[in-house]
C-alpha positions, 0 to 999 in steps of 0.5 A, spaced: 523 493 559 523 488 554 522 489 546 522 483 543 520 483 536 519 476 532 518 476 524 515 470 522 517 468 515 512 464 511 515 458 507 515 459 500 518 462 494 519 470 496 519 475 491 526 479 491 521 485 492 520 482 499 527 483 501 525 490 502 520 489 507 525 484 511 531 489 510 526 495 513 524 490 519 532 488 520 534 495 520 529 498 524 528 493 530 535 489 529 540 494 529 541 497 536 541 504 537 544 505 544 544 513 543 537 513 542 534 508 547 538 503 551 536 497 551 533 497 543 529 492 541 531 484 540 529 481 533 528 474 532 527 471 525 522 465 526 520 460 521 515 454 521 520 449 523 524 449 530 531 448 526 534 453 523 531 454 516 535 457 510 530 460 505 531 462 497 529 469 496 532 470 489 538 473 486 542 467 489 540 470 496 538 466 502 534 468 508 536 464 515 531 464 520 534 462 527 528 461 531 522 457 531 514 459 531 515 458 539 518 464 539 512 468 537 509 466 543 514 470 548 515 476 543 512 483 544 511 484 537 510 479 532 511 482 524 509 478 518 512 481 512 510 479 505 508 472 504 508 468 497 504 470 491 500 463 491 498 464 498 495 471 496 491 468 491 489 462 495 493 457 490 496 454 496 494 455 504 499 458 509 501 452 514 496 451 519 502 451 524 504 458 522 496 460 523 495 457 530 502 460 532 500 467 530 493 466 533 496 464 540 501 469 540 495 474 539 491 471 545 498 471 549 498 479 548 502 480 542 502 486 538 500 483 531 503 487 525 502 485 517 506 488 512 503 489 505 500 482 503 503 479 510 496 481 512 493 475 508 496 471 514 493 475 519 486 474 516 487 467 515 489 466 522 482 470 524 485 476 527 482 481 523 475 479 523 471 485 523 477 490 523 479 495 519 486 494 515 490 497 510 492 493 504 496 495 497 491 498 492 493 492 487 491 487 493 485 490 496 480 487 492 483 480 493 483 481 500 476 483 501 473 477 497 477 472 500 475 475 507 469 479 507 468 480 514 474 485 514 474 492 512 479 493 507 482 500 506 486 501 500 487 509 501 492 509 507 499 507 508 497 504 515 492 502 520 493 502 527 488 498 530 491 498 537 493 491 538 493 489 530 497 494 525 497 493 518 501 497 512 500 497 504 506 495 500 513 496 500 515 503 503 509 503 507 512 498 511 517 504 513 512 508 515 508 503 520 515 501 523 517 508 525 510 509 528 511 503 532 517 506 534 514 512 536 508 509 540 514 505 544 519 510 545 516 517 543 516 522 537 523 524 539 526 518 538 522 516 532 524 523 528 531 522 530 531 515 527 528 517 521 533 523 520 538 517 521 535 513 515 534 520 511 527 519 510 521 523 513 518 521 520 511 522 517 509 522 509 503 527 507 497 523 504 495 516 503 496 511 497 491 515 493 497 519 490 500 512 487 494 509 484 494 508 477 488 512 474 489 511 467 485 507 462 483 500 463 488 495 459 482 491 456 476 495 456 470 493 452 471 492 445 465 497 443 468 502 448 475 502 447 475 507 441 471 512 445 475 512 451 481 513 448 478 518 444 476 522 451 483 521 454 486 525 448 481 530 448 480 532 456 482 539 455 475 539 452 468 540 455 466 532 455 459 530 457 456 523 458 451 524 453 456 526 448 461 520 449 455 515 449 453 518 442 460 517 440 459 510 442 452 509 438 449 508 445 444 511 449 446 515 455 443 509 460 446 504 456 453 507 456 453 508 463 451 501 464 457 498 459 462 503 462 461 501 469 461 493 468 468 494 464 471 499 469 467 499 475 466 506 475 461 511 473 462 515 466 463 521 471 468 518 476 472 515 470 472 522 467 474 525 473 480 519 474 482 521 467 483 528 468 486 527 475 491 522 471 493 527 466 494 532 471 498 528 475 502 526 469 503 534 467 505 535 474 511 530 474 513 531 467 512 539 466 513 545 469 507 548 467 503 552 472 497 550 476 492 554 472 495 551 465 495 544 468 487 545 470 486 547 463 489 542 459 486 536 464 479 539 463 478 541 471 477 548 469 480 552 474 486 552 479 481 551 485 478 546 482 484 542 481 486 543 488 480 541 491 479 534 487 487 533 489 485 534 496 479 529 496 481 524 491 489 524 491 490 526 498 495 531 497 496 538 494 498 539 487 504 542 489 506 536 494 505 531 489 510 535 484 515 535 489 514 528 490 514 525 483 517 531 479 522 529 473 526 533 470 521 538 467 520 540 460 516 545 457 516 542 450 
């Protein structure tokens, strides 16, 4: 059975972080595992030019692509890792020949995969119109604005839409690539490979546990003081009316100004700050859940667990196990 994987490298300066995704693809699909499955995958690294191309990727390192875009047309799976930052922001367009090759590969039956902002290339090639895609929470708004015809989900680690699969940033590439192995070779092989890589075969929760929920860096001048005060008094009962009065505004004006400044309603903003404080306490202290609930203003442990499940996507205990630093009860 043929399992050819072609990794399409877009031209332009890559960030050193992109080495991670390149390494993930090379490790999972480019390293034979004959004891798990034989034959394994055949990996081809492809560039826009037909001749072997050497591309700088930072720190004096270079990536050499030995194959051209024609090899995308015969691959079973085509993977596009991260593209250059200026291609994300539309300061520079991706090469038309790359987009044409991606579209042709898809028409030919290839399974298309976008890792992190590699999804921008799939979108530019017209492959995700009307589809749901995963996106790193930092890039989700940009992706949605540039390509309004797609459904951007920044809450999940990856999305499997059959013949098109997309992932969020960096380590989510591992989750998606293991998922591909699971689809192709079964759960037993994927689980053994995950153990070999010393990683979980499946991670609980989605991106929500990684999103920064703290105060926006530049709130409106007349809101900054009251928002900072609220963050310092999360363990107290806080109402929209009380915050509006402290800002010398009517509740209606306060609601409108806060939504314009942060994109959230006052109650949403306040819940985000309470959850952010609870996350910080879970990371840095060994306080029990009841105490963290009180200090974050969420009231009871039941309330904390409920909001964590609905917003963060994992339990407080799971979050602590993942992110806890050396505890301090000071």
